[in-house]
C-alpha positions, 0 to 999 in steps of 0.5 A, a space after each residue: 113109131 117114134 123114139 125120143 132122142 134127147 141126149 144125156 146131160 153132159 154135165 153129169 160126167 163124161 164116159 171114161 176112155 175104153 179100149 175098142 171105142 173106135 173099132 168098126 164092124 161090117 154090117 150085113 146090109 153093107 158098109 161098116 159102123 163103129 161097134 156099140 159094145 152093150 154087153 158090159 154085164 158079160 165083160 166090160 171093155 178094159 179102161 184105156 188107163 188100165 191098159 196104159 198102166 199094164 203096158 208101162 209095167 210089162 217091160 219090168 215083168 218078173 216072178 213074185 215073192 221068191 226072186 232076188 233080182 230087181 224085176 222080181 222085187 219090183 213085181 212083188 211090191 207091185 203085187 202086194 201094193 195091188 192087194 192093199 189098193 183093192 182092200 182100200 177100194 172095198 173098204 176092208 176091215 183091218 183083219 180082212 184078207 184079199 185073196 186073188 183068184 181067176 174070177 167070181 166063179 173061182 172066188 166062190 168055189 174057193 169059199 165053198 171049199 173052205 166052209 166048215 163041215 156041216 155048214 148050211 148054205 142059203 141061196 136065192 134061186 135068182 143067183 147067177 150060176 157062179 153063186 148058185 152052184 159051188 156049194 156041192 158039199 154043203 146042205 143047201 137051201 134054195 130060196 124062192 125068188 122074192 118080189 120085193 126087197 122086203 120079201 127077200 129079207 123076210 124069206 131069208 129070216 124065215 129060212 134061217 129061223 128054221 135051221 139048226 141054230 148050233 151049226 155054221 151057216 152061210 148066205 150067198 146073195 148078189 148085190 145087183 142082178 145080172 139079169 134085171 140090174 136091180 139092187 138087192 138089200 144087201 145090208 138088210 140081208 147081212 143084218 138078218 144073217 148075223 142075227 141068226 148066227 149065219 155069215 154072208 158072202 156078197 157076189 159083187 160081180 155086177 155091183 162093183 163096176 157100177 156102184 161103190 162096195 164097202 165091206 165094213 159099211 154093208 157088214 158082209 163077211 166076204 165079197 167076190 168079184 171079177 176083173 173082167 167086169 171091172 174094166 180090167 182084162 180077163 183072168 183075175 178076180 178077188 175074194 175079200 173078207 174074213 180070214 178064219 174059215 180060209 185059214 182053217 181050210 186046206 189050201 184051195 190049190 196045193 203047191 208052191 207059194 201056198 207052203 212055208 215049209 215042206 220036209 220029208 218024214 222018217 216014214 217017207 211021207 211029207 210034212 207041210 207047213 202052209 201059209 197063214 196069209 192070203 198066200 195059202 190059197 194063191 199057189 203057183 205063179 200068180 197072175 201079176 198083170 191081172 192083179 195089177 190091172 184090177 188095182 189100176 181099175 180100182 184107182 181109175 174108178 175112184 179118181 174119176 169120182 164114183 158118185 159122178 159115174 153112178 149119176 151118169 149111169 143112172 141117166 143112161 138107165 132112165 134113158 133106156 127104160 124110157 125108150 123101151 117103154 115107148 115100144 109097146 111090144 117090148 116087155 122089160 123083165 123085173 123082180 122088184 118093179 119099175 121103181 126099184 133102184 138098178 144098175 146098167 143091166 136091163 133084160 127084155 123080150 119083144 112080142 112077135 120076136 124070138 130073142 136070139 133072132 132079135 139080138 142077131 139083127 141088132 148085131 148084123 144090121 146095126 153093129 150093136 153087141 147085146 146078149 141073148 139067152 138065160 144069162 147063166 141064171 136059168 131059174 131066174 129068167 124062167 121065173 121072169 118069163 113065166 115059163 115052166 122049169 122044164 121048158 127047153 130055153 137055154 143059153 144060145 140060139 134055140 131052133 125057133 122061128 122068128 115069131 115063136 114065143 121066146 124061152 130066153 131074153 135079150 140083155 143090154 148092159 152098159 157102164 162107165 165107158 158107154 157113149 151116148 150115141 150107143 144108147 141112142 143107136 140101140 133105142 132107134 134099132 129096137 124101134 125100127 126092128 119092131 116097126 119095120 122088121 129085120 132087113 135080112 133073114 137069119 138061121 141057127 148055126 152051131 147054137 148061134 143065130 147068124 145072118 143067112 148069107 145065101 138069101 137076099 135082103 127082105 127090103 
């Protein structure tokens, strides 16, 4: 079985330097190889530019907003300038707010805590759990997975037409699927939501690292994303958009920084005057380094030329899809079909292989890091695999033999820092594993599929 090894056109754009690009890992078959990080959808490696910016700031680290010293003043300026950088990166409107959080999950839980009483929430079953699950105190309508972008808009319009037209409503939708990489018709969904008096929040966790996001152009009410998917370190995120619901809600966390004035009452209680800015939902000492790293990543992507980065990534997407199509045993998962536009996120199963065993072999025998499981999007993956909702597939390695039908999938994902060689090694590895089999035996240990060190290689 042969796989074409045509190189990506280097004239499109060079990969951006990232941390870990020279890290070597041991192979179970002997020796070492440079690690191929192809799990960007979970966490993208930090850009070298981001790390350098953080390192340059670190000696000047200081508490923000309330310190009189030079380092505190400098850190405060850095923090608030970072807010402006993110607003510019997202195309925020003049009256939008940028709130810094811990992650996309944190951002959407913040918004869920701020929605008005009686709000109806509409969510497609295709969402990541960060978008699917936060709405516990609302009346939630879960919409079936659409099979075309047009069907997604039609499904939403029908659902909104049947709602109480006088109460508040919110639509939550992804910009790019964390399972299939397919782009969703965000602008059209926003128009449908607004036509029926609803608001819309965009989960841009998988979109923002791969494609420009413009709040005003898309006409969405809020955008949420995570720094660790945008080539920044862990622990920071963003919720940006309309301020009215956020300012009307109780602070997400109660504490210092969220309050402007606190006074004792004559009856022994406490009166609190909360901030009417983004600080209302940023109680406690903020993650200044995390916030600065997001701003640095936004600048780096913009300065590199986002259109060039998109063009190169589309070359990689085409190359991976073409290479996988040459292996008949591989089934690529898709909602909208082969012609749907997508980012560098592709999930698949391999006939005759358990997905966890296949992913383990890619790692142990080729030094390639991908992901297997249901990708925190259980209903979507089960729909794509045609399995029953009660089937026992779950994130992590199931207790299954190599030849059993997979109840989960394999995901390869890449982006601005991915070298051509990683893509070519991945495609070669898929071809060799399917045609020749794994060189080692594997077993499940603590929910993970690992090489069985007690057995000899099978070759």
